C-alpha positions as CSV (number, residue, x, y, z in Angstrom):
1,X,-21.7,-63.2,135.5
2,X,-19.5,-60.6,137.1
3,X,-17.4,-61.7,139.9
4,X,-15.9,-58.4,141.1
5,X,-18.0,-56.1,143.2
6,X,-16.9,-53.2,140.9
7,X,-18.7,-54.7,138.0
8,X,-22.1,-54.0,139.6
9,X,-21.5,-50.3,139.1
10,X,-23.4,-49.1,135.9
11,X,-20.2,-47.6,134.4
12,X,-18.5,-51.0,134.4
13,X,-21.5,-52.5,132.7
14,X,-21.5,-50.3,129.6
15,X,-19.4,-51.1,126.6
16,X,-16.3,-49.0,126.2
17,X,-16.5,-46.6,123.2
18,X,-14.0,-48.6,121.2
19,X,-15.7,-51.9,121.4
20,X,-19.3,-53.2,121.2
21,X,-19.3,-55.4,124.2
22,X,-19.0,-55.4,128.0
23,X,-16.0,-56.3,130.1
24,X,-16.0,-60.1,130.5
25,X,-17.9,-60.7,127.2
26,X,-14.8,-61.5,125.1
27,X,-14.8,-65.2,126.2
28,X,-18.2,-65.7,124.7
29,X,-17.2,-64.0,121.5
30,X,-14.2,-66.4,121.1
31,X,-16.2,-69.5,122.0
32,X,-18.9,-68.5,119.6
33,X,-16.2,-68.1,116.9
34,X,-14.6,-71.4,117.7
35,X,-17.9,-73.3,117.6
36,X,-17.8,-72.9,113.8
37,X,-14.3,-74.3,113.3
38,X,-11.0,-74.9,115.1
39,X,-8.7,-71.9,114.5
40,X,-5.3,-70.6,115.5
41,X,-4.9,-67.2,117.3
42,X,-4.1,-65.0,114.3
43,X,-7.0,-66.6,112.4
44,X,-9.3,-65.8,115.3
45,X,-8.1,-62.1,115.3
46,X,-8.7,-61.7,111.6
47,X,-12.0,-63.6,111.7
48,X,-13.3,-61.3,114.5
49,X,-12.0,-58.3,112.7
50,X,-14.1,-59.4,109.7
51,X,-17.1,-60.1,111.8
52,X,-16.8,-56.6,113.4
53,X,-16.4,-55.1,109.9
54,X,-13.0,-53.7,111.0
55,X,-14.7,-51.5,113.6
56,X,-13.0,-53.5,116.3
57,X,-9.7,-55.3,115.8
58,X,-8.8,-57.6,118.7
59,X,-5.2,-57.4,119.7
60,X,-2.9,-60.3,120.6
61,X,-3.0,-58.9,124.2
62,X,-6.8,-59.6,124.3
63,X,-6.9,-62.8,122.3
64,X,-4.1,-64.9,123.8
65,X,-4.8,-64.4,127.5
66,X,-8.5,-65.2,126.9
67,X,-7.6,-68.3,125.0
68,X,-5.3,-69.4,127.8
69,X,-8.1,-68.7,130.4
70,X,-10.6,-70.7,128.3
71,X,-8.2,-73.6,128.0
72,X,-7.6,-73.6,131.8
73,X,-11.3,-73.6,132.3
74,X,-11.6,-76.7,130.0
75,X,-13.8,-74.8,127.5
76,X,-11.3,-75.2,124.7
77,X,-8.3,-77.4,123.9
78,X,-5.3,-76.7,121.7
79,X,-3.0,-78.8,119.6
80,X,0.2,-77.8,117.8
81,X,-0.1,-78.0,114.1
82,X,2.7,-76.8,111.8
83,X,4.1,-74.6,114.5
84,X,0.7,-73.0,115.4
85,X,-1.6,-73.7,118.3
86,X,-5.0,-74.6,116.9
87,X,-7.9,-74.1,119.4
88,X,-11.1,-76.2,119.4
89,X,-14.2,-75.7,121.6
90,X,-14.8,-78.6,123.9
91,X,-18.2,-80.2,125.0
92,X,-18.1,-78.2,128.3
93,X,-17.3,-75.1,126.3
94,X,-20.3,-75.6,124.0
95,X,-22.5,-76.2,127.1
96,X,-21.2,-73.0,128.7
97,X,-21.9,-71.1,125.5
98,X,-25.4,-72.7,125.3
99,X,-26.1,-71.6,128.9
100,X,-25.2,-68.0,128.1
101,X,-27.3,-67.6,124.9
102,X,-28.8,-64.4,126.4
103,X,-25.3,-62.9,126.5
104,X,-24.8,-63.7,122.9
105,X,-28.2,-62.2,122.0
106,X,-27.4,-59.0,124.0
107,X,-24.0,-58.6,122.3
108,X,-25.7,-59.0,118.9
109,X,-28.1,-56.3,119.7
110,X,-25.3,-54.1,121.0
111,X,-23.4,-54.7,117.9
112,X,-26.3,-53.6,115.7
113,X,-26.5,-50.4,117.7
114,X,-22.8,-49.9,117.7
115,X,-21.9,-50.3,114.0
116,X,-25.0,-49.0,112.1
117,X,-25.8,-52.2,110.1
118,X,-27.8,-50.2,107.5
119,X,-24.6,-48.6,106.3
120,X,-22.2,-51.4,107.0
121,X,-21.0,-51.7,103.3
122,X,-20.4,-48.0,103.0
123,X,-18.8,-47.8,106.4
124,X,-16.5,-50.7,105.5
125,X,-15.5,-49.0,102.3
126,X,-14.8,-45.8,104.2
127,X,-12.7,-47.6,106.7
128,X,-10.8,-49.3,103.9
129,X,-10.0,-45.9,102.5
130,X,-8.9,-44.8,106.0
131,X,-6.6,-47.9,106.2
132,X,-5.1,-47.1,102.8
133,X,-4.4,-43.5,104.0
134,X,-2.9,-44.7,107.3
135,X,-0.6,-47.0,105.3
136,X,0.4,-44.2,103.0
137,X,1.1,-42.0,106.0
138,X,3.1,-44.7,107.7
139,X,5.3,-45.1,104.6
140,X,5.7,-41.4,103.6
141,X,6.0,-39.7,107.0
142,X,9.3,-41.4,107.7
143,X,10.8,-40.1,104.5
144,X,9.3,-36.7,104.5
145,X,11.2,-33.5,105.1
146,X,9.8,-30.6,107.2
147,X,8.0,-28.9,104.3
148,X,6.4,-32.2,103.2
149,X,5.3,-32.9,106.8
150,X,3.8,-29.5,107.1
151,X,1.8,-30.1,103.9
152,X,0.6,-33.5,105.1
153,X,-0.5,-31.9,108.5
154,X,-2.4,-29.2,106.6
155,X,-4.2,-31.7,104.4
156,X,-5.1,-33.9,107.4
157,X,-6.2,-30.8,109.4
158,X,-8.4,-29.7,106.5
159,X,-9.9,-33.2,106.1
160,X,-10.6,-33.3,109.8
161,X,-12.4,-29.9,109.7
162,X,-14.4,-31.0,106.7
163,X,-15.4,-34.3,108.2
164,X,-16.3,-32.8,111.6
165,X,-18.7,-30.3,110.1
166,X,-22.3,-30.9,111.0
């Protein structure tokens, strides 16, 4: 599964802290998503964000090169519809996915460990509140004067200290 000799080192086999899967697994995730329905790139990003309960949000820099690679491998095709490329899994892509069911199973297990499924609703609500706060900060920080920025920093620092308490 791993072509590079570096990938045999255990550190390269572990998922990075920000994502629940190993290097090289993203192609399976995209193929698995596309087996349900043809989709365009942005739709894939949002669909995966939803599947990962917003704990992982794939970037265009990870989606589009992987889609291009999968298309070059013949595992997906694309057609232009209303100015968007719509990607569809091919027969060989489905066969490839079927041949790697163990990878999908492993990733599902890693995902369970990674996102704490027992609390996924509460976690999603908490992340939603965080996103609202981030939006508020984005809007208000640009307009704030030095005193207001100082107050915002104090509130954030206090929240950090409170949340990080054991």
